[in-house]
C-alpha positions as CSV (number, residue, x, y, z in Angstrom):
1,X,181.2,137.0,136.2
2,X,181.4,137.1,132.4
3,X,179.1,139.7,130.8
4,X,176.7,138.9,127.9
5,X,179.2,140.5,125.4
6,X,182.0,138.2,126.6
7,X,179.9,135.1,125.8
8,X,180.5,135.8,122.1
9,X,183.8,136.1,120.3
10,X,185.0,139.3,118.6
11,X,184.2,137.9,115.2
12,X,180.6,137.1,116.1
13,X,180.1,140.5,117.7
14,X,181.5,142.3,114.6
15,X,179.2,140.3,112.3
16,X,176.2,140.9,114.5
17,X,177.0,144.6,114.7
18,X,177.4,144.8,110.9
19,X,174.1,143.0,110.4
20,X,172.4,145.2,112.9
21,X,173.5,148.3,111.1
22,X,172.4,146.7,107.8
23,X,169.0,145.8,109.3
24,X,168.5,149.3,110.8
25,X,169.5,150.8,107.4
26,X,167.1,148.5,105.5
27,X,164.2,149.1,107.9
28,X,164.8,152.9,107.9
29,X,165.0,153.0,104.1
30,X,162.0,150.7,103.8
31,X,160.0,152.9,106.2
32,X,160.9,156.1,104.4
33,X,160.2,154.5,101.0
34,X,156.9,153.1,102.3
35,X,155.8,156.5,103.7
36,X,156.6,158.4,100.5
37,X,155.1,155.7,98.2
38,X,152.0,155.5,100.4
39,X,151.6,159.2,100.3
40,X,152.1,159.3,96.5
41,X,149.5,156.6,96.0
42,X,146.9,158.2,98.2
43,X,147.5,161.8,97.0
44,X,147.3,160.7,93.3
45,X,144.0,158.9,93.8
46,X,142.7,161.7,96.0
47,X,143.7,164.5,93.5
48,X,142.2,162.6,90.6
49,X,138.9,161.9,92.5
50,X,138.6,165.5,93.8
51,X,139.2,167.1,90.4
52,X,136.9,164.7,88.6
53,X,134.1,165.2,91.2
54,X,134.5,169.0,91.1
55,X,134.0,169.0,87.4
56,X,130.9,166.9,87.7
57,X,129.5,169.2,90.4
58,X,130.2,172.2,88.3
59,X,128.6,170.6,85.2
60,X,125.5,169.5,87.1
61,X,122.7,172.1,86.8
62,X,119.6,170.7,88.4
63,X,116.1,171.6,87.4
64,X,114.2,173.1,90.2
65,X,112.1,172.3,92.0
66,X,114.1,169.0,92.7
67,X,112.3,165.7,92.3
68,X,113.8,162.8,94.3
69,X,113.5,160.4,91.5
70,X,115.1,162.6,88.9
71,X,117.8,163.6,91.3
72,X,118.6,160.0,91.9
73,X,119.0,159.4,88.1
74,X,121.3,162.4,87.9
75,X,123.4,161.0,90.7
76,X,123.6,157.7,88.8
77,X,124.9,159.6,85.8
78,X,127.5,161.4,87.9
79,X,128.6,158.1,89.5
80,X,129.0,156.5,86.1
81,X,131.7,158.9,85.2
82,X,133.7,158.4,88.5
83,X,137.5,158.5,88.4
84,X,139.7,156.8,89.3
85,X,137.3,154.3,91.1
86,X,133.6,154.1,91.3
87,X,131.9,156.6,93.6
88,X,128.7,156.4,95.6
89,X,127.2,159.8,95.2
90,X,125.0,161.3,97.9
91,X,123.0,164.5,97.7
92,X,121.5,166.7,100.3
93,X,119.0,169.5,99.6
94,X,117.3,170.7,102.7
95,X,115.4,167.6,104.0
96,X,115.8,165.9,100.7
97,X,118.2,162.9,100.6
98,X,119.2,160.9,97.6
99,X,122.0,158.3,96.9
100,X,123.3,156.5,93.8
101,X,124.0,153.4,95.7
102,X,121.9,150.8,97.5
103,X,124.2,150.9,100.6
104,X,123.8,153.8,102.9
105,X,127.1,155.7,103.1
106,X,125.9,158.8,104.9
107,X,127.5,157.4,108.1
108,X,131.0,157.8,106.6
109,X,130.5,161.5,106.2
110,X,131.7,163.4,109.2
111,X,130.0,166.5,110.7
112,X,133.0,168.6,109.9
113,X,132.9,167.6,106.3
114,X,129.2,168.4,106.1
115,X,129.6,171.8,107.7
116,X,132.5,172.8,105.5
117,X,130.8,171.5,102.3
118,X,127.8,173.7,103.1
119,X,129.8,176.9,103.8
120,X,132.8,176.6,101.4
121,X,132.2,177.3,97.7
122,X,135.2,175.2,96.8
123,X,134.2,172.1,98.6
124,X,136.3,169.9,100.9
125,X,137.5,166.3,101.2
126,X,138.6,163.9,104.0
127,X,140.1,160.4,104.2
128,X,138.1,158.4,106.7
129,X,138.6,154.9,108.2
130,X,135.5,153.2,109.3
131,X,135.1,149.6,110.3
132,X,138.7,148.9,109.2
133,X,138.1,150.2,105.7
134,X,139.5,153.4,104.2
135,X,137.3,155.9,102.3
136,X,137.8,159.2,100.5
137,X,134.9,161.5,101.2
138,X,134.3,164.6,99.1
139,X,131.8,167.4,99.6
140,X,130.9,169.9,96.8
141,X,128.2,172.6,96.9
142,X,126.3,173.0,93.6
143,X,126.5,176.6,92.5
144,X,124.0,178.7,90.5
145,X,124.9,181.8,88.6
146,X,123.0,185.0,89.2
147,X,122.5,187.0,86.0
148,X,123.2,190.3,87.6
149,X,126.9,190.6,88.0
150,X,127.5,187.0,86.8
151,X,128.4,185.9,90.3
152,X,127.9,182.2,91.3
153,X,126.0,181.6,94.6
154,X,125.3,178.3,96.4
155,X,122.0,176.6,95.2
156,X,121.6,174.8,98.6
157,X,122.2,171.5,97.0
158,X,125.4,169.7,98.2
159,X,126.8,166.6,96.5
160,X,128.9,164.1,98.4
161,X,131.1,161.4,96.9
162,X,132.3,158.4,98.9
163,X,135.1,156.4,97.2
164,X,136.3,153.2,98.8
165,X,140.1,153.1,98.6
166,X,140.4,149.3,98.4
167,X,142.8,149.4,95.5
168,X,145.1,151.8,97.2
169,X,145.1,149.7,100.3
170,X,146.0,146.7,98.2
171,X,148.9,148.6,96.6
172,X,150.1,149.8,100.0
173,X,149.9,146.2,101.4
174,X,151.9,145.1,98.4
175,X,154.6,147.7,99.3
176,X,154.7,146.4,102.9
177,X,155.0,142.8,101.7
178,X,157.7,143.8,99.2
179,X,159.7,145.6,101.8
180,X,159.4,142.7,104.3
181,X,160.3,140.1,101.7
182,X,163.2,142.1,100.5
183,X,164.7,142.6,104.0
184,X,165.6,139.0,104.7
185,X,167.5,138.5,101.4
186,X,169.1,141.8,102.0
187,X,170.4,140.7,105.4
188,X,171.6,137.4,103.8
189,X,173.5,139.4,101.2
190,X,174.9,141.7,103.9
191,X,176.3,138.7,105.7
192,X,179.0,138.2,103.0
193,X,180.5,141.7,103.4
194,X,180.1,141.4,107.2
195,X,182.2,138.2,107.2
196,X,184.8,139.8,104.9
197,X,184.9,142.9,107.0
198,X,185.3,140.9,110.2
199,X,188.0,138.8,108.7
200,X,190.0,141.9,107.6
201,X,189.6,143.4,111.1
202,X,190.4,140.3,113.0
203,X,193.5,139.3,110.9
204,X,195.8,141.7,112.6
205,X,194.2,140.9,116.0
206,X,195.0,137.2,115.4
207,X,198.5,138.1,114.4
208,X,198.9,140.1,117.6
209,X,197.5,137.2,119.7
210,X,200.0,134.8,118.1
211,X,202.8,137.2,118.6
212,X,201.9,137.7,122.2
213,X,201.7,134.0,122.7
214,X,205.1,133.5,121.1
215,X,206.6,136.1,123.3
216,X,205.0,134.5,126.4
217,X,206.8,131.3,125.3
218,X,210.1,133.0,125.3
219,X,210.5,134.0,121.7
220,X,211.3,137.7,122.3
221,X,212.4,138.3,118.7
222,X,208.7,138.0,117.6
223,X,207.5,140.9,115.5
224,X,204.3,141.8,113.6
225,X,204.2,142.9,109.9
226,X,202.9,146.5,109.7
227,X,200.4,147.0,106.9
228,X,198.8,150.3,106.1
229,X,198.5,153.4,108.3
230,X,195.3,152.7,110.2
231,X,194.9,152.1,114.0
232,X,195.8,148.4,113.7
233,X,199.0,149.4,111.9
234,X,199.8,151.8,114.8
235,X,199.1,149.1,117.3
236,X,201.4,146.7,115.4
237,X,204.2,149.3,115.4
238,X,203.7,149.9,119.2
239,X,203.8,146.2,119.8
240,X,207.0,145.9,117.8
241,X,208.6,148.8,119.7
242,X,207.6,147.3,123.0
243,X,208.8,143.9,122.0
244,X,212.2,145.3,121.0
245,X,212.6,147.2,124.2
246,X,211.6,144.1,126.2
247,X,214.0,141.9,124.3
248,X,216.8,144.4,125.0
249,X,215.9,144.6,128.7
250,X,215.7,140.8,129.1
251,X,219.0,140.3,127.2
252,X,220.6,142.8,129.6
253,X,219.2,140.9,132.6
254,X,220.3,137.6,131.1
255,X,223.8,139.0,130.5
256,X,223.9,140.4,134.0
257,X,222.7,137.1,135.5
258,X,225.3,135.2,133.5
259,X,228.1,137.5,134.6
260,X,226.9,137.2,138.2
261,X,226.8,133.4,138.0
262,X,230.2,133.3,136.3
263,X,231.6,135.6,139.0
264,X,230.3,133.4,141.8
265,X,231.6,130.3,140.1
266,X,235.0,131.9,139.4
267,X,235.3,133.2,142.9
268,X,234.3,129.9,144.4
269,X,236.7,128.0,142.1
270,X,239.6,130.3,143.0
271,X,238.9,130.0,146.7
272,X,239.0,126.2,146.7
273,X,242.8,125.9,146.4
274,X,243.7,128.4,149.3
275,X,240.9,127.0,151.4
276,X,242.3,123.5,150.9
277,X,245.6,124.7,152.3
278,X,243.9,126.6,155.1
279,X,241.8,123.5,156.1
280,X,245.0,121.4,156.3
281,X,246.7,124.0,158.5
282,X,243.6,124.3,160.8
283,X,243.5,120.5,161.1
284,X,247.1,120.6,162.4
285,X,246.4,123.5,164.7
286,X,243.3,121.7,166.0
287,X,245.5,118.7,167.0
288,X,248.0,121.0,168.8
289,X,245.3,123.3,170.4
290,X,245.5,121.3,173.6
291,X,249.2,122.3,174.1
292,X,248.5,126.0,173.6
293,X,247.5,128.6,176.2
294,X,243.7,128.9,176.6
295,X,243.4,132.2,174.7
296,X,245.5,131.0,171.7
297,X,243.7,127.6,171.7
298,X,240.3,129.4,171.6
299,X,241.4,131.6,168.7
300,X,242.7,128.6,166.9
301,X,239.5,126.7,167.3
302,X,237.5,129.8,166.1
303,X,239.6,130.1,163.0
304,X,239.2,126.4,162.3
305,X,235.4,126.6,162.6
306,X,235.1,129.7,160.5
307,X,237.4,128.2,157.9
308,X,235.2,125.1,157.7
309,X,232.1,127.3,157.3
310,X,233.8,129.1,154.5
311,X,234.7,125.9,152.8
312,X,231.0,124.7,153.0
313,X,229.8,128.0,151.6
314,X,232.3,127.8,148.7
315,X,231.2,124.3,147.8
316,X,227.5,125.2,148.0
317,X,228.1,128.3,145.8
318,X,229.8,126.1,143.2
319,X,226.9,123.6,143.3
320,X,224.3,126.4,142.9
321,X,226.4,127.9,140.0
322,X,226.3,124.5,138.2
323,X,222.5,124.4,138.6
324,X,222.1,127.9,137.3
325,X,224.4,127.1,134.3
326,X,222.3,123.9,133.6
327,X,225.6,122.1,133.8
328,X,224.4,119.3,136.1
329,X,223.2,115.9,135.1
330,X,222.1,112.7,136.9
331,X,224.1,109.5,136.9
332,X,221.4,107.1,137.9
333,X,221.4,103.6,139.2
334,X,218.7,101.3,140.7
335,X,219.1,101.3,144.4
336,X,217.2,100.1,147.5
337,X,215.7,103.3,149.0
338,X,215.9,102.0,152.6
339,X,219.6,101.0,152.3
340,X,220.4,104.4,150.7
341,X,218.8,106.3,153.6
342,X,220.6,104.1,156.2
343,X,223.9,104.7,154.4
344,X,223.4,108.5,154.6
345,X,222.6,108.4,158.3
346,X,225.4,106.0,159.1
347,X,228.0,108.1,157.2
348,X,227.1,111.1,159.4
349,X,226.8,109.1,162.6
350,X,223.1,109.9,163.0
351,X,221.7,106.4,163.3
352,X,221.4,106.6,167.1
353,X,219.7,110.0,167.0
354,X,217.1,109.3,164.2
355,X,213.9,107.3,164.3
356,X,213.5,105.4,161.0
357,X,210.5,103.7,159.3
358,X,212.2,102.2,156.3
359,X,210.3,99.3,154.7
360,X,212.3,97.0,152.5
361,X,211.8,96.4,148.8
362,X,211.5,99.9,147.5
363,X,213.8,99.8,144.4
364,X,214.1,103.1,142.7
365,X,216.2,104.6,139.9
366,X,218.0,107.7,141.1
367,X,221.4,109.4,141.4
368,X,222.7,107.9,144.8
369,X,225.1,110.9,145.4
370,X,222.4,113.5,145.0
371,X,219.8,111.5,146.9
372,X,222.4,111.4,149.8
373,X,222.5,115.2,149.6
374,X,218.7,115.4,149.8
375,X,218.4,113.2,152.8
376,X,221.4,114.7,154.6
377,X,220.2,118.3,154.1
378,X,216.7,117.6,155.4
379,X,217.9,115.6,158.4
380,X,220.6,118.0,159.3
381,X,218.1,120.9,159.3
382,X,215.7,119.0,161.5
383,X,218.5,118.2,164.0
384,X,219.8,121.8,164.1
385,X,216.7,123.9,164.0
386,X,214.0,121.4,165.2
387,X,214.0,119.1,168.2
388,X,214.6,115.4,168.6
389,X,213.4,112.9,168.0
390,X,213.6,113.3,164.2
391,X,211.8,110.7,162.1
392,X,212.7,109.6,158.6
393,X,209.9,107.7,156.9
394,X,209.7,105.9,153.5
395,X,206.4,105.0,151.8
396,X,204.9,104.5,148.4
397,X,202.1,106.5,146.7
398,X,201.1,105.6,143.2
399,X,204.2,105.5,141.1
400,X,206.4,107.6,143.4
401,X,208.6,107.1,146.5
402,X,207.7,109.3,149.4
403,X,210.4,110.5,151.8
404,X,209.2,112.3,154.9
405,X,211.5,114.0,157.5
406,X,209.6,115.1,160.7
407,X,211.0,116.8,163.7
408,X,209.4,117.8,167.1
409,X,210.4,121.4,167.1
410,X,208.2,124.5,167.2
411,X,207.5,124.2,163.5
412,X,207.8,126.8,160.7
413,X,206.5,130.3,161.0
414,X,203.6,130.9,158.6
415,X,205.3,133.9,157.0
416,X,208.4,131.8,156.4
417,X,206.7,128.9,154.6
418,X,206.5,130.5,151.2
419,X,210.2,131.3,151.3
420,X,211.6,128.2,153.0
421,X,213.4,127.1,149.8
422,X,214.7,130.6,148.9
423,X,218.5,131.1,148.7
424,X,220.1,132.6,151.8
425,X,216.7,132.9,153.5
426,X,216.8,132.8,157.3
427,X,213.5,132.0,159.0
428,X,214.8,133.7,162.2
429,X,216.7,136.9,161.7
430,X,218.6,136.2,165.0
431,X,220.3,133.3,163.2
432,X,222.0,135.4,160.6
433,X,225.3,133.8,161.8
434,X,224.0,130.2,161.8
435,X,226.4,127.4,161.0
436,X,224.8,126.7,157.6
437,X,225.5,128.5,154.3
438,X,221.9,129.5,153.7
439,X,221.8,127.4,150.5
440,X,221.1,123.9,151.9
441,X,217.3,123.8,151.2
442,X,217.7,125.5,147.8
443,X,220.2,122.9,146.8
444,X,217.9,120.2,148.1
445,X,215.0,121.6,146.0
446,X,217.2,121.7,142.8
447,X,218.3,118.1,143.3
448,X,214.7,117.0,143.8
449,X,213.6,118.8,140.6
450,X,216.5,117.2,138.8
451,X,215.0,113.8,139.6
452,X,211.6,114.9,138.3
453,X,210.1,115.1,141.8
454,X,208.6,117.6,144.2
455,X,209.3,118.8,147.7
456,X,206.9,120.4,150.2
457,X,207.3,121.9,153.7
458,X,204.5,122.3,156.2
459,X,203.8,122.1,159.9
460,X,202.6,118.7,161.0
461,X,199.3,118.3,162.8
462,X,201.0,117.1,166.0
463,X,203.7,119.8,166.0
464,X,207.0,120.2,164.3
465,X,208.1,120.7,160.7
466,X,207.4,118.1,158.1
467,X,209.3,118.0,154.8
468,X,207.9,115.6,152.1
469,X,209.9,114.6,149.0
470,X,208.1,112.7,146.2
471,X,210.4,111.0,143.6
472,X,209.2,108.9,140.6
473,X,210.3,105.3,140.7
474,X,211.3,105.3,137.1
475,X,213.5,108.4,137.3
476,X,213.5,111.4,134.9
477,X,213.7,110.7,131.1
478,X,216.9,112.8,130.8
479,X,218.9,110.9,133.3
480,X,221.9,108.8,132.2
481,X,222.7,105.3,133.5
482,X,225.6,104.8,135.9
483,X,228.8,103.5,134.3
484,X,230.2,100.2,135.3
485,X,232.3,100.3,138.5
486,X,231.9,101.8,141.9
487,X,229.3,104.6,142.5
488,X,230.5,108.2,143.2
489,X,231.5,108.7,146.8
490,X,228.6,110.0,148.9
491,X,228.9,113.3,150.7
492,X,230.0,112.6,154.2
493,X,230.8,115.9,155.6
494,X,229.9,117.2,159.1
495,X,226.3,117.3,160.1
496,X,225.9,121.0,159.3
497,X,227.7,120.7,155.9
498,X,224.5,121.1,153.7
499,X,221.8,122.6,155.8
500,X,222.2,126.3,156.1
501,X,218.5,127.4,155.8
502,X,216.8,126.9,159.1
503,X,213.3,125.5,158.7
504,X,211.8,126.7,162.0
505,X,210.9,130.0,163.4
């Protein structure tokens, strides 16, 4: 099953990766900037407030004994000089409590702040969040100086300042908003270099894909331009080296195949003349075999039979060589399919041995001589390696003529079916010395393909082997029309002249 990554193209994944890196970088930078800016804003306000309140606490010298009303007015005076924002000043002296504001703020002061303010001569401060609001709380003891020794001692009066940090929170929120609003345009801007980077990375990949596609189409001289010294350049160099080695190997194989085909063709051609003479001699010897003693007559008949097999093999090799060399062509004519099949069977004296189902009226354009070879090979194989009765059936399916040859033999072994049209293939190893050349069905398949058709072999449901040929009625586009005059002579050799590959197990 395809993974989630495979659902996107490489270009999309590169752009997304680039944007992800840009987003992480932007978020990280914004977070660090926000933290530093927030700390700077809070520390500046805090330092200003603490220093100012310490000055006010040191300047304040209360008149004892303390009166609540006069203490309150003093607190108003201290609060009026608040920096950087207004304070609410709160005082504690024993059980006496006074505040410069109307709102009670003593609840913001923590127990830790109160305890430290009463014990530390330098005071203390805290940032407190209460009910969702931030406050800076400061506690400063008011000191009195003792004349003896000039040492300052706590007077027992402690001043507390509570400063709402609303402005700082607004500034911090503005920083967050600016970081958020700047992130999206930053990603949009990052999309442009992402696309450019993806394009620069994918260009050599596309070139490699096109080159591989060209090589798959047979253009083995395809090469890739090597640019730079990066990994893609190394990949291009490796591809070019592999392509060069592959082209050299394929060319060697082609040359070897050409030499082998030329050798088979030359040998077959050179054997035709002496074989023609040998066949003439064996025909004469066959006629006089009855007058010879039995051993000599048997030897003469054996030589005659083997010479005939050799002649068939030579003819088939020459035919295969022509197919390999692409030196064959069709000479087509419009014929009646039923009449063509009957002519093939009659020429080989098979009419009384074959069942036929040949409807009239199937006019088809084909090469009569090669069609004769197709039918003769299939029927000859059925008679030799199957069992009678053998049936030849014509039918029409769509725009194609269907030719079926069915025998009643044991059928084709399952392991032989994929190789039934291979050259020199024997379905039964015990028939290595069969009467055929081993090329009959291969020649049949080549002739069918030449007509633009298909051929299939299978075991029929009721038993026996069934070969099905499908030929288009209009014939292949590359075929040439038959010239005026008589058609080429049909092959009319012996029944085993074209059927060397046995179809049954």
